Structure formats: C-alpha cells, structure tokens
Biopython code that builds the backbone (N, CA, C, O; Angstrom):
import numpy as np
from Bio.PDB.StructureBuilder import StructureBuilder

atoms = [
    (1, "MET", "N", (12.831, -12.774, 6.160)),
    (1, "MET", "CA", (10.949, -12.604, 6.041)),
    (1, "MET", "C", (11.301, -11.518, 6.004)),
    (1, "MET", "O", (12.239, -11.288, 6.767)),
    (2, "LYS", "N", (10.727, -10.166, 5.051)),
    (2, "LYS", "CA", (10.151, -9.338, 4.787)),
    (2, "LYS", "C", (9.379, -8.855, 4.450)),
    (2, "LYS", "O", (9.238, -9.055, 3.244)),
    (3, "ARG", "N", (7.999, -7.639, 5.242)),
    (3, "ARG", "CA", (6.655, -7.472, 5.257)),
    (3, "ARG", "C", (6.367, -5.901, 5.300)),
    (3, "ARG", "O", (6.996, -4.849, 5.183)),
    (4, "LEU", "N", (5.440, -6.211, 5.465)),
    (4, "LEU", "CA", (5.019, -4.300, 5.039)),
    (4, "LEU", "C", (4.530, -4.461, 5.910)),
    (4, "LEU", "O", (3.764, -5.326, 6.336)),
    (5, "ILE", "N", (5.435, -2.605, 6.680)),
    (5, "ILE", "CA", (5.154, -2.317, 8.097)),
    (5, "ILE", "C", (5.095, -1.089, 7.462)),
    (5, "ILE", "O", (5.892, -0.638, 6.639)),
    (6, "LEU", "N", (3.313, -0.187, 8.252)),
    (6, "LEU", "CA", (3.441, 1.041, 7.809)),
    (6, "LEU", "C", (2.123, 0.910, 8.782)),
    (6, "LEU", "O", (1.183, 0.163, 9.052)),
    (7, "SER", "N", (3.071, 2.893, 9.308)),
    (7, "SER", "CA", (2.559, 3.263, 10.761)),
    (7, "SER", "C", (2.860, 5.284, 10.302)),
    (7, "SER", "O", (3.745, 6.078, 9.983)),
    (8, "PHE", "N", (1.481, 5.195, 10.568)),
    (8, "PHE", "CA", (0.685, 6.677, 9.896)),
    (8, "PHE", "C", (1.654, 7.557, 11.055)),
    (8, "PHE", "O", (1.296, 7.232, 12.188)),
    (9, "LEU", "N", (2.669, 8.477, 11.075)),
    (9, "LEU", "CA", (2.609, 9.288, 12.365)),
    (9, "LEU", "C", (2.299, 10.850, 11.718)),
    (9, "LEU", "O", (2.163, 11.291, 10.576)),
    (10, "PHE", "N", (2.261, 11.494, 13.246)),
    (10, "PHE", "CA", (0.909, 12.654, 13.028)),
    (10, "PHE", "C", (2.551, 13.768, 13.297)),
    (10, "PHE", "O", (3.218, 13.038, 14.031)),
    (11, "ILE", "N", (3.275, 14.883, 13.086)),
    (11, "ILE", "CA", (4.071, 15.495, 13.704)),
    (11, "ILE", "C", (2.962, 16.787, 14.409)),
    (11, "ILE", "O", (2.058, 17.464, 13.919)),
    (12, "ILE", "N", (3.504, 16.705, 15.625)),
    (12, "ILE", "CA", (2.645, 17.594, 16.520)),
    (12, "ILE", "C", (3.110, 19.351, 16.144)),
    (12, "ILE", "O", (2.392, 20.182, 15.587)),
    (13, "ASN", "N", (4.260, 19.508, 16.559)),
    (13, "ASN", "CA", (4.038, 20.627, 16.406)),
    (13, "ASN", "C", (6.341, 20.869, 15.294)),
    (13, "ASN", "O", (7.369, 20.360, 15.740)),
    (14, "LEU", "N", (6.240, 21.770, 13.950)),
    (14, "LEU", "CA", (6.673, 21.447, 13.457)),
    (14, "LEU", "C", (8.192, 22.808, 13.287)),
    (14, "LEU", "O", (9.022, 23.424, 12.617)),
    (15, "GLY", "N", (7.394, 22.414, 14.826)),
    (15, "GLY", "CA", (8.615, 24.530, 15.026)),
    (15, "GLY", "C", (9.307, 23.690, 16.231)),
    (15, "GLY", "O", (10.264, 24.371, 16.599)),
    (16, "LEU", "N", (9.252, 22.817, 16.798)),
    (16, "LEU", "CA", (10.997, 22.025, 17.927)),
    (16, "LEU", "C", (11.977, 21.718, 16.561)),
    (16, "LEU", "O", (12.211, 21.562, 15.362)),
    (17, "VAL", "N", (12.309, 21.800, 18.051)),
    (17, "VAL", "CA", (13.901, 21.196, 18.057)),
    (17, "VAL", "C", (12.936, 19.778, 17.100)),
    (17, "VAL", "O", (12.307, 19.748, 16.042)),
    (18, "GLN", "N", (13.368, 18.480, 18.471)),
    (18, "GLN", "CA", (13.237, 17.875, 18.542)),
    (18, "GLN", "C", (11.561, 17.801, 18.470)),
    (18, "GLN", "O", (10.910, 17.991, 19.498)),
    (19, "ALA", "N", (11.001, 17.554, 17.376)),
    (19, "ALA", "CA", (9.267, 17.339, 17.431)),
    (19, "ALA", "C", (8.720, 16.197, 18.241)),
    (19, "ALA", "O", (9.301, 15.176, 18.607)),
    (20, "GLN", "N", (7.379, 16.613, 18.461)),
    (20, "GLN", "CA", (6.502, 15.093, 18.584)),
    (20, "GLN", "C", (5.724, 15.097, 17.953)),
    (20, "GLN", "O", (5.081, 15.972, 17.373)),
    (21, "VAL", "N", (5.687, 13.239, 18.045)),
    (21, "VAL", "CA", (5.283, 13.410, 17.116)),
    (21, "VAL", "C", (4.367, 11.255, 18.193)),
    (21, "VAL", "O", (4.892, 10.676, 19.145)),
    (22, "ASP", "N", (2.987, 10.795, 17.406)),
    (22, "ASP", "CA", (2.536, 10.328, 18.048)),
    (22, "ASP", "C", (1.923, 9.385, 17.060)),
    (22, "ASP", "O", (1.749, 9.787, 15.909)),
    (23, "THR", "N", (1.524, 7.975, 17.451)),
    (23, "THR", "CA", (1.423, 7.153, 16.410)),
    (23, "THR", "C", (-0.233, 6.747, 16.385)),
    (23, "THR", "O", (-0.922, 6.116, 17.187)),
    (24, "LEU", "N", (-0.598, 7.513, 14.871)),
    (24, "LEU", "CA", (-2.286, 6.787, 15.172)),
    (24, "LEU", "C", (-2.262, 4.788, 15.826)),
    (24, "LEU", "O", (-2.462, 4.342, 16.956)),
    (25, "TRP", "N", (-1.942, 4.092, 14.557)),
    (25, "TRP", "CA", (-1.735, 3.058, 14.847)),
    (25, "TRP", "C", (-0.979, 2.187, 13.449)),
    (25, "TRP", "O", (-1.253, 2.387, 12.265)),
    (26, "THR", "N", (-0.059, 1.276, 13.945)),
    (26, "THR", "CA", (0.816, 0.726, 13.160)),
    (26, "THR", "C", (-0.135, -1.260, 13.109)),
    (26, "THR", "O", (-0.804, -1.966, 13.864)),
    (27, "ASN", "N", (0.529, -1.321, 11.482)),
    (27, "ASN", "CA", (-0.287, -2.716, 11.563)),
    (27, "ASN", "C", (0.585, -3.545, 10.030)),
    (27, "ASN", "O", (0.395, -2.854, 9.030)),
    (28, "THR", "N", (1.047, -4.235, 9.873)),
    (28, "THR", "CA", (2.154, -4.927, 9.346)),
    (28, "THR", "C", (1.072, -6.079, 8.749)),
    (28, "THR", "O", (0.409, -6.845, 9.449)),
    (29, "PHE", "N", (1.066, -5.987, 6.919)),
    (29, "PHE", "CA", (1.403, -7.192, 5.721)),
    (29, "PHE", "C", (1.964, -7.390, 5.711)),
    (29, "PHE", "O", (3.090, -7.086, 6.105)),
    (30, "GLY", "N", (1.234, -8.436, 4.956)),
    (30, "GLY", "CA", (2.246, -9.612, 3.643)),
    (30, "GLY", "C", (2.684, -10.829, 4.690)),
    (30, "GLY", "O", (2.265, -10.936, 5.843)),
    (31, "GLY", "N", (3.680, -11.777, 3.988)),
    (31, "GLY", "CA", (3.861, -12.789, 4.442)),
    (31, "GLY", "C", (5.569, -13.537, 4.369)),
    (31, "GLY", "O", (6.609, -13.057, 4.821)),
    (32, "SER", "N", (5.474, -14.150, 4.025)),
    (32, "SER", "CA", (7.399, -15.034, 3.834)),
    (32, "SER", "C", (8.047, -14.674, 2.584)),
    (32, "SER", "O", (9.253, -14.923, 2.623)),
    (33, "ASP", "N", (7.769, -14.324, 1.818)),
    (33, "ASP", "CA", (8.200, -13.348, 0.529)),
    (33, "ASP", "C", (8.704, -11.671, 1.055)),
    (33, "ASP", "O", (8.967, -11.039, 2.078)),
    (34, "GLU", "N", (8.593, -11.469, -0.816)),
    (34, "GLU", "CA", (9.034, -9.962, -0.290)),
    (34, "GLU", "C", (7.306, -8.990, -0.757)),
    (34, "GLU", "O", (6.319, -9.120, -1.481)),
    (35, "ASP", "N", (7.680, -8.397, -0.119)),
    (35, "ASP", "CA", (6.531, -6.935, -0.032)),
    (35, "ASP", "C", (6.977, -5.570, 0.024)),
    (35, "ASP", "O", (7.920, -5.053, 0.624)),
    (36, "GLY", "N", (6.350, -5.236, -0.514)),
    (36, "GLY", "CA", (6.503, -3.239, -0.353)),
    (36, "GLY", "C", (5.265, -2.548, -0.120)),
    (36, "GLY", "O", (4.274, -3.211, 0.185)),
    (37, "GLY", "N", (5.189, -1.139, -0.238)),
    (37, "GLY", "CA", (4.101, -0.123, -0.230)),
    (37, "GLY", "C", (5.055, 1.032, -0.495)),
    (37, "GLY", "O", (5.838, 1.719, 0.160)),
    (38, "TRP", "N", (4.675, 0.944, -1.630)),
    (38, "TRP", "CA", (4.867, 2.709, -2.576)),
    (38, "TRP", "C", (4.668, 3.518, -2.073)),
    (38, "TRP", "O", (5.616, 4.139, -1.592)),
    (39, "SER", "N", (3.090, 4.073, -1.852)),
    (39, "SER", "CA", (1.979, 5.100, -2.003)),
    (39, "SER", "C", (0.636, 4.827, -1.013)),
    (39, "SER", "O", (-0.038, 3.816, -1.208)),
    (40, "VAL", "N", (0.317, 5.687, -0.046)),
    (40, "VAL", "CA", (-0.261, 5.692, 0.550)),
    (40, "VAL", "C", (-1.301, 7.225, 0.512)),
    (40, "VAL", "O", (-0.899, 8.388, 0.507)),
    (41, "GLN", "N", (-2.664, 6.740, 0.490)),
    (41, "GLN", "CA", (-3.560, 8.005, 0.343)),
    (41, "GLN", "C", (-5.296, 7.561, 1.907)),
    (41, "GLN", "O", (-5.925, 6.561, 2.252)),
    (42, "GLN", "N", (-5.284, 8.378, 2.112)),
    (42, "GLN", "CA", (-6.632, 8.777, 3.416)),
    (42, "GLN", "C", (-8.096, 8.566, 1.972)),
    (42, "GLN", "O", (-8.085, 9.366, 1.037)),
    (43, "THR", "N", (-9.045, 7.599, 2.022)),
    (43, "THR", "CA", (-9.828, 7.653, 1.719)),
    (43, "THR", "C", (-11.194, 8.254, 2.285)),
    (43, "THR", "O", (-11.351, 8.383, 3.499)),
    (44, "ASP", "N", (-12.484, 8.731, 1.077)),
    (44, "ASP", "CA", (-13.277, 9.419, 2.066)),
    (44, "ASP", "C", (-13.936, 8.512, 3.055)),
    (44, "ASP", "O", (-14.711, 9.291, 3.609)),
    (45, "ASP", "N", (-14.059, 7.669, 3.461)),
    (45, "ASP", "CA", (-14.144, 6.838, 4.223)),
    (45, "ASP", "C", (-13.426, 6.965, 5.588)),
    (45, "ASP", "O", (-13.571, 6.345, 6.642)),
    (46, "GLY", "N", (-12.862, 7.657, 5.336)),
    (46, "GLY", "CA", (-11.641, 7.690, 6.975)),
    (46, "GLY", "C", (-10.350, 6.528, 6.470)),
    (46, "GLY", "O", (-9.129, 6.570, 6.616)),
    (47, "GLY", "N", (-11.227, 5.557, 5.853)),
    (47, "GLY", "CA", (-9.702, 4.137, 5.480)),
    (47, "GLY", "C", (-8.391, 4.271, 4.986)),
    (47, "GLY", "O", (-8.520, 5.485, 5.142)),
    (48, "TYR", "N", (-7.148, 4.157, 4.498)),
    (48, "TYR", "CA", (-5.783, 3.775, 3.237)),
    (48, "TYR", "C", (-6.368, 2.902, 3.010)),
    (48, "TYR", "O", (-7.052, 2.018, 3.528)),
    (49, "ILE", "N", (-5.790, 3.474, 1.566)),
    (49, "ILE", "CA", (-5.533, 2.655, 0.045)),
    (49, "ILE", "C", (-4.401, 2.451, 0.819)),
    (49, "ILE", "O", (-4.041, 2.968, 1.877)),
    (50, "ILE", "N", (-3.632, 1.143, -0.284)),
    (50, "ILE", "CA", (-2.224, 1.179, -0.086)),
    (50, "ILE", "C", (-1.640, 0.582, -1.549)),
    (50, "ILE", "O", (-2.342, -0.303, -2.038)),
    (51, "THR", "N", (-0.711, 0.878, -2.130)),
    (51, "THR", "CA", (-0.548, 0.379, -3.281)),
    (51, "THR", "C", (1.280, 0.081, -3.659)),
    (51, "THR", "O", (2.070, 0.963, -3.996)),
    (52, "GLY", "N", (1.598, -1.385, -3.484)),
    (52, "GLY", "CA", (3.022, -1.372, -3.858)),
    (52, "GLY", "C", (3.921, -2.956, -4.785)),
    (52, "GLY", "O", (4.420, -3.244, -5.873)),
    (53, "TYR", "N", (3.752, -3.324, -3.964)),
    (53, "TYR", "CA", (3.752, -5.006, -5.002)),
    (53, "TYR", "C", (4.315, -6.422, -3.672)),
    (53, "TYR", "O", (4.795, -6.638, -2.559)),
    (54, "THR", "N", (3.830, -6.942, -4.782)),
    (54, "THR", "CA", (3.917, -8.262, -3.147)),
    (54, "THR", "C", (4.692, -10.109, -4.382)),
    (54, "THR", "O", (4.511, -10.327, -5.580)),
    (55, "GLY", "N", (5.154, -10.619, -3.763)),
    (55, "GLY", "CA", (5.614, -11.978, -4.342)),
    (55, "GLY", "C", (4.821, -13.049, -3.298)),
    (55, "GLY", "O", (4.643, -14.265, -3.367)),
    (56, "TYR", "N", (4.258, -11.592, -1.870)),
    (56, "TYR", "CA", (3.683, -13.547, -1.316)),
    (56, "TYR", "C", (2.407, -13.926, -1.595)),
    (56, "TYR", "O", (2.109, -15.034, -1.148)),
    (57, "LEU", "N", (1.193, -13.093, -2.462)),
    (57, "LEU", "CA", (-0.083, -13.220, -2.316)),
    (57, "LEU", "C", (0.073, -12.999, -3.704)),
    (57, "LEU", "O", (-0.518, -11.924, -3.805)),
    (58, "GLY", "N", (0.550, -13.341, -5.097)),
    (58, "GLY", "CA", (0.177, -12.384, -6.219)),
    (58, "GLY", "C", (0.643, -13.905, -6.747)),
    (58, "GLY", "O", (1.120, -14.903, -6.208)),
    (59, "ASN", "N", (0.171, -13.457, -8.332)),
    (59, "ASN", "CA", (1.271, -14.661, -9.491)),
    (59, "ASN", "C", (2.649, -15.676, -9.420)),
    (59, "ASN", "O", (3.233, -16.152, -8.446)),
    (60, "ASP", "N", (2.765, -15.729, -10.087)),
    (60, "ASP", "CA", (4.486, -16.126, -10.716)),
    (60, "ASP", "C", (5.420, -14.470, -10.475)),
    (60, "ASP", "O", (4.884, -13.440, -10.886)),
    (61, "GLY", "N", (7.028, -14.406, -9.674)),
    (61, "GLY", "CA", (7.281, -13.192, -9.635)),
    (61, "GLY", "C", (6.607, -12.143, -9.030)),
    (61, "GLY", "O", (5.518, -12.475, -8.563)),
    (62, "VAL", "N", (6.906, -11.018, -8.897)),
    (62, "VAL", "CA", (5.641, -10.465, -8.231)),
    (62, "VAL", "C", (5.016, -9.548, -8.855)),
    (62, "VAL", "O", (5.579, -8.808, -9.661)),
    (63, "ASP", "N", (2.954, -9.432, -8.372)),
    (63, "ASP", "CA", (2.821, -8.391, -8.398)),
    (63, "ASP", "C", (1.686, -7.289, -7.507)),
    (63, "ASP", "O", (1.411, -7.184, -6.312)),
    (64, "VAL", "N", (1.255, -6.625, -8.648)),
    (64, "VAL", "CA", (1.458, -5.086, -8.135)),
    (64, "VAL", "C", (-0.228, -5.339, -7.030)),
    (64, "VAL", "O", (-1.214, -5.752, -7.641)),
    (65, "TRP", "N", (-0.342, -5.095, -5.719)),
    (65, "TRP", "CA", (-0.439, -5.294, -4.684)),
    (65, "TRP", "C", (-1.496, -3.763, -4.187)),
    (65, "TRP", "O", (-1.191, -2.576, -4.072)),
    (66, "LEU", "N", (-3.112, -4.686, -3.944)),
    (66, "LEU", "CA", (-3.555, -2.813, -3.239)),
    (66, "LEU", "C", (-4.950, -2.577, -1.788)),
    (66, "LEU", "O", (-6.155, -2.699, -2.009)),
    (67, "ILE", "N", (-4.676, -2.422, -1.161)),
    (67, "ILE", "CA", (-5.084, -2.684, -0.050)),
    (67, "ILE", "C", (-5.374, -1.583, 0.807)),
    (67, "ILE", "O", (-4.879, -0.515, 1.166)),
    (68, "LYS", "N", (-6.728, -2.533, 1.046)),
    (68, "LYS", "CA", (-7.546, -0.981, 1.433)),
    (68, "LYS", "C", (-7.839, -1.502, 3.141)),
    (68, "LYS", "O", (-7.865, -2.655, 3.571)),
    (69, "THR", "N", (-8.032, -0.251, 3.863)),
    (69, "THR", "CA", (-8.015, -0.832, 5.305)),
    (69, "THR", "C", (-8.597, -0.062, 5.917)),
    (69, "THR", "O", (-8.707, 1.042, 5.384)),
    (70, "VAL", "N", (-9.273, -0.263, 7.375)),
    (70, "VAL", "CA", (-10.872, -0.053, 7.883)),
    (70, "VAL", "C", (-10.034, 1.524, 8.326)),
    (70, "VAL", "O", (-8.806, 1.595, 8.288)),
    (71, "SER", "N", (-10.880, 2.676, 8.720)),
    (71, "SER", "CA", (-10.597, 3.607, 9.311)),
    (71, "SER", "C", (-10.165, 3.621, 10.604)),
    (71, "SER", "O", (-10.776, 2.726, 11.187)),
    (72, "LEU", "N", (-9.404, 4.195, 11.368)),
    (72, "LEU", "CA", (-9.140, 4.055, 12.389)),
    (72, "LEU", "C", (-8.684, 3.645, 13.458)),
    (72, "LEU", "O", (-8.833, 4.191, 14.552)),
    (73, "ASN", "N", (-7.677, 1.956, 13.071)),
    (73, "ASN", "CA", (-7.637, 0.976, 13.367)),
    (73, "ASN", "C", (-6.587, 0.471, 12.562)),
    (73, "ASN", "O", (-5.774, -0.246, 13.145)),
    (74, "GLY", "N", (-6.333, 0.792, 10.721)),
    (74, "GLY", "CA", (-5.877, -0.301, 10.343)),
    (74, "GLY", "C", (-5.634, -1.441, 9.812)),
    (74, "GLY", "O", (-4.811, -2.095, 9.171)),
    (75, "TYR", "N", (-6.826, -1.452, 10.394)),
    (75, "TYR", "CA", (-6.806, -2.978, 10.253)),
    (75, "TYR", "C", (-7.539, -3.584, 8.619)),
    (75, "TYR", "O", (-8.646, -3.087, 8.411)),
    (76, "LEU", "N", (-7.108, -4.428, 7.658)),
    (76, "LEU", "CA", (-6.969, -4.601, 6.401)),
    (76, "LEU", "C", (-8.610, -5.451, 6.386)),
    (76, "LEU", "O", (-9.134, -6.474, 6.826)),
    (77, "HIS", "N", (-9.024, -3.949, 5.366)),
    (77, "HIS", "CA", (-10.407, -4.418, 4.763)),
    (77, "HIS", "C", (-10.677, -5.735, 3.866)),
    (77, "HIS", "O", (-11.351, -6.758, 3.992)),
    (78, "TRP", "N", (-9.502, -4.998, 2.559)),
    (78, "TRP", "CA", (-9.580, -6.163, 2.118)),
    (78, "TRP", "C", (-7.932, -5.180, 0.829)),
    (78, "TRP", "O", (-7.436, -4.054, 0.882)),
    (79, "ALA", "N", (-7.759, -5.993, 0.206)),
    (79, "ALA", "CA", (-6.973, -6.596, -0.339)),
    (79, "ALA", "C", (-7.168, -7.844, -1.508)),
    (79, "ALA", "O", (-7.614, -8.991, -1.473)),
    (80, "GLN", "N", (-6.330, -6.589, -2.993)),
    (80, "GLN", "CA", (-5.924, -7.423, -4.382)),
    (80, "GLN", "C", (-5.451, -7.563, -4.998)),
    (80, "GLN", "O", (-5.631, -6.733, -5.890)),
    (81, "THR", "N", (-4.416, -8.586, -5.308)),
    (81, "THR", "CA", (-3.797, -7.934, -7.009)),
    (81, "THR", "C", (-3.446, -8.343, -8.322)),
    (81, "THR", "O", (-3.975, -9.348, -8.799)),
    (82, "PHE", "N", (-2.201, -7.353, -9.279)),
    (82, "PHE", "CA", (-2.676, -7.871, -10.113)),
    (82, "PHE", "C", (-1.445, -8.665, -10.354)),
    (82, "PHE", "O", (-0.584, -9.010, -9.544)),
    (83, "GLY", "N", (-1.556, -8.948, -11.990)),
    (83, "GLY", "CA", (-0.656, -9.226, -12.546)),
    (83, "GLY", "C", (0.153, -10.344, -13.400)),
    (83, "GLY", "O", (1.130, -9.712, -12.997)),
    (84, "GLY", "N", (0.601, -11.206, -14.049)),
    (84, "GLY", "CA", (1.085, -11.840, -14.729)),
    (84, "GLY", "C", (2.111, -12.833, -14.596)),
    (84, "GLY", "O", (2.072, -13.213, -13.426)),
    (85, "ASP", "N", (2.904, -13.365, -15.151)),
    (85, "ASP", "CA", (3.793, -13.957, -14.958)),
    (85, "ASP", "C", (5.082, -13.568, -14.332)),
    (85, "ASP", "O", (5.874, -14.187, -13.622)),
    (86, "LEU", "N", (5.054, -12.218, -14.859)),
    (86, "LEU", "CA", (6.733, -11.830, -14.212)),
    (86, "LEU", "C", (5.924, -10.341, -14.048)),
    (86, "LEU", "O", (4.930, -9.779, -14.506)),
    (87, "ASN", "N", (6.990, -10.094, -13.114)),
    (87, "ASN", "CA", (6.520, -8.845, -12.207)),
    (87, "ASN", "C", (5.910, -7.259, -12.506)),
    (87, "ASN", "O", (6.142, -6.522, -13.464)),
    (88, "GLU", "N", (4.999, -7.021, -11.244)),
    (88, "GLU", "CA", (4.807, -5.744, -11.871)),
    (88, "GLU", "C", (4.448, -5.256, -10.579)),
    (88, "GLU", "O", (4.210, -5.968, -9.603)),
    (89, "TYR", "N", (4.421, -4.103, -10.611)),
    (89, "TYR", "CA", (4.949, -2.996, -8.992)),
    (89, "TYR", "C", (4.172, -1.698, -9.391)),
    (89, "TYR", "O", (4.316, -1.050, -10.428)),
    (90, "GLY", "N", (3.009, -1.366, -7.974)),
    (90, "GLY", "CA", (2.170, -0.614, -7.931)),
    (90, "GLY", "C", (2.888, 0.856, -7.348)),
    (90, "GLY", "O", (3.427, 0.639, -6.263)),
    (91, "HIS", "N", (3.096, 2.982, -8.011)),
    (91, "HIS", "CA", (3.554, 2.517, -7.919)),
    (91, "HIS", "C", (2.620, 4.214, -7.327)),
    (91, "HIS", "O", (3.220, 4.665, -6.351)),
    (92, "SER", "N", (1.883, 4.746, -7.570)),
    (92, "SER", "CA", (0.705, 4.973, -7.223)),
    (92, "SER", "C", (-0.906, 5.261, -7.284)),
    (92, "SER", "O", (-1.600, 5.359, -8.296)),
    (93, "VAL", "N", (-1.473, 5.414, -5.331)),
    (93, "VAL", "CA", (-2.834, 4.849, -6.152)),
    (93, "VAL", "C", (-3.210, 6.658, -5.644)),
    (93, "VAL", "O", (-2.381, 7.457, -5.209)),
    (94, "GLN", "N", (-4.723, 6.919, -5.880)),
    (94, "GLN", "CA", (-5.544, 7.327, -5.649)),
    (94, "GLN", "C", (-6.866, 6.908, -6.139)),
    (94, "GLN", "O", (-7.186, 6.043, -6.955)),
    (95, "GLN", "N", (-7.923, 8.184, -5.061)),
    (95, "GLN", "CA", (-9.272, 7.137, -5.087)),
    (95, "GLN", "C", (-10.162, 8.477, -6.009)),
    (95, "GLN", "O", (-10.157, 9.708, -6.021)),
    (96, "THR", "N", (-10.992, 7.174, -6.834)),
    (96, "THR", "CA", (-11.182, 8.140, -8.424)),
    (96, "THR", "C", (-12.739, 9.124, -8.149)),
    (96, "THR", "O", (-13.534, 8.192, -8.274)),
    (97, "THR", "N", (-13.648, 10.394, -7.860)),
    (97, "THR", "CA", (-14.318, 10.461, -8.469)),
    (97, "THR", "C", (-15.846, 9.310, -8.116)),
    (97, "THR", "O", (-16.588, 9.642, -7.192)),
    (98, "ASP", "N", (-16.037, 8.535, -8.605)),
    (98, "ASP", "CA", (-17.575, 7.016, -8.213)),
    (98, "ASP", "C", (-17.264, 6.146, -7.535)),
    (98, "ASP", "O", (-17.716, 5.004, -7.617)),
    (99, "GLY", "N", (-16.081, 6.704, -6.404)),
    (99, "GLY", "CA", (-15.144, 5.277, -4.956)),
    (99, "GLY", "C", (-14.519, 4.443, -5.921)),
    (99, "GLY", "O", (-15.426, 3.756, -6.391)),
    (100, "GLY", "N", (-13.637, 4.198, -6.364)),
    (100, "GLY", "CA", (-12.915, 3.468, -7.226)),
    (100, "GLY", "C", (-11.924, 4.144, -7.001)),
    (100, "GLY", "O", (-12.034, 5.090, -6.220)),
    (101, "TYR", "N", (-10.351, 3.780, -7.779)),
    (101, "TYR", "CA", (-9.215, 3.613, -7.305)),
    (101, "TYR", "C", (-8.160, 3.453, -8.772)),
    (101, "TYR", "O", (-8.731, 2.929, -9.729)),
    (102, "ILE", "N", (-6.829, 3.828, -8.971)),
    (102, "ILE", "CA", (-6.157, 4.077, -9.961)),
    (102, "ILE", "C", (-5.005, 4.047, -9.975)),
    (102, "ILE", "O", (-4.269, 4.852, -9.405)),
    (103, "ILE", "N", (-4.566, 2.814, -10.837)),
    (103, "ILE", "CA", (-3.260, 2.864, -9.761)),
    (103, "ILE", "C", (-2.595, 3.329, -10.886)),
    (103, "ILE", "O", (-3.092, 3.487, -12.001)),
    (104, "THR", "N", (-1.093, 3.609, -10.441)),
    (104, "THR", "CA", (0.140, 3.471, -11.819)),
    (104, "THR", "C", (1.303, 2.627, -10.923)),
    (104, "THR", "O", (1.717, 2.369, -9.793)),
    (105, "GLY", "N", (1.528, 2.356, -12.753)),
    (105, "GLY", "CA", (2.881, 1.416, -11.812)),
    (105, "GLY", "C", (3.803, 0.737, -13.448)),
    (105, "GLY", "O", (3.848, 1.302, -14.541)),
    (106, "GLN", "N", (4.256, -0.240, -13.161)),
    (106, "GLN", "CA", (5.044, -0.656, -14.381)),
    (106, "GLN", "C", (4.908, -2.325, -14.415)),
    (106, "GLN", "O", (5.304, -2.967, -13.442)),
    (107, "THR", "N", (4.350, -2.975, -15.537)),
    (107, "THR", "CA", (5.222, -4.298, -15.580)),
    (107, "THR", "C", (5.331, -4.847, -16.639)),
    (107, "THR", "O", (5.062, -4.239, -17.675)),
    (108, "ALA", "N", (5.687, -5.932, -16.645)),
    (108, "ALA", "CA", (6.648, -7.456, -17.104)),
    (108, "ALA", "C", (6.559, -7.975, -17.816)),
    (108, "ALA", "O", (7.334, -8.414, -18.666)),
    (109, "SER", "N", (5.129, -8.078, -17.551)),
    (109, "SER", "CA", (4.460, -9.101, -18.152)),
    (109, "SER", "C", (3.877, -8.895, -19.072)),
    (109, "SER", "O", (3.724, -9.695, -19.996)),
    (110, "PHE", "N", (3.217, -7.245, -18.978)),
    (110, "PHE", "CA", (2.111, -6.976, -20.584)),
    (110, "PHE", "C", (3.150, -6.094, -21.757)),
    (110, "PHE", "O", (4.261, -5.767, -21.338)),
    (111, "GLY", "N", (2.783, -5.727, -23.187)),
    (111, "GLY", "CA", (2.765, -5.646, -23.606)),
    (111, "GLY", "C", (3.890, -5.428, -23.795)),
    (111, "GLY", "O", (4.576, -5.828, -22.855)),
    (112, "SER", "N", (4.652, -4.801, -24.872)),
    (112, "SER", "CA", (5.946, -4.968, -25.250)),
    (112, "SER", "C", (6.974, -5.318, -24.370)),
    (112, "SER", "O", (8.025, -5.520, -24.979)),
    (113, "GLY", "N", (7.050, -5.450, -23.267)),
    (113, "GLY", "CA", (8.423, -6.162, -22.637)),
    (113, "GLY", "C", (9.069, -4.173, -21.624)),
    (113, "GLY", "O", (10.108, -4.125, -20.966)),
]
sb = StructureBuilder()
sb.init_structure("model")
sb.init_model(0)
sb.init_chain("A")
sb.init_seg("    ")
for serial, (resi, resn, name, xyz) in enumerate(atoms, 1):
    if name == "N":
        sb.init_residue(resn, " ", resi, " ")
    sb.init_atom(name, np.array(xyz, "f"), 0.0, 1.0, " ", f" {name:<3s}", serial, name[0])
structure = sb.get_structure()
C-alpha cells in the first residue's frame, strides 16, 4: 500500500554542518493504490495546495489529484480529482490572483494521445 506522505520541514540554521530541522506537521493522504505528490505551494490563507496523482480516488487509471489543507495542522480541507479513462498527472500548481488554482500536468485520456 502506497500513501502520499507530506512533511514540511524548516531549517533553522543553514550555516551549521549538521542542520537542525523542526517539523511543523506531518500528514498522510491516500489509500490502497498508487498516489503521489509533485508540487506544493502555500496558499493565501496559510494552508497548502498540493497536486500530483491518485489511483485510489479517481476514475479508471490514475487521475490528477488536487488537495487543499487547513493552515497550522495540515488536515485535509478538500480534495478534487480530474481525469478520464487513462492516466493523468498534476506536475505543478499555483494559486491564481482570483483565489482559484491552476494546474499543469499531462494526460493520456484527452487530445491526440
């Protein structure tokens, strides 16, 4: 069973030979199939938006997965999948100026293949 595990780490002092690391939060998203995250950005409300792929929650194959977390604790606020019958992957995500999100990635279900 593969699960998407996200840990947000903050390095306290880069000048040290052995950097001290503090974990703000760690959370797991996913299920009993192939899931992965490829891009994460902090949102205006202090949460995080994550994109990648899921074979657990989507249609047939693997679908783009967009996850929004709540600030401070990393809990799931909402999640959305996008895709068709074949495989889709989200590679990058950004928050737009109107508060929405834009994802780039790849698809095998749409277009000329």
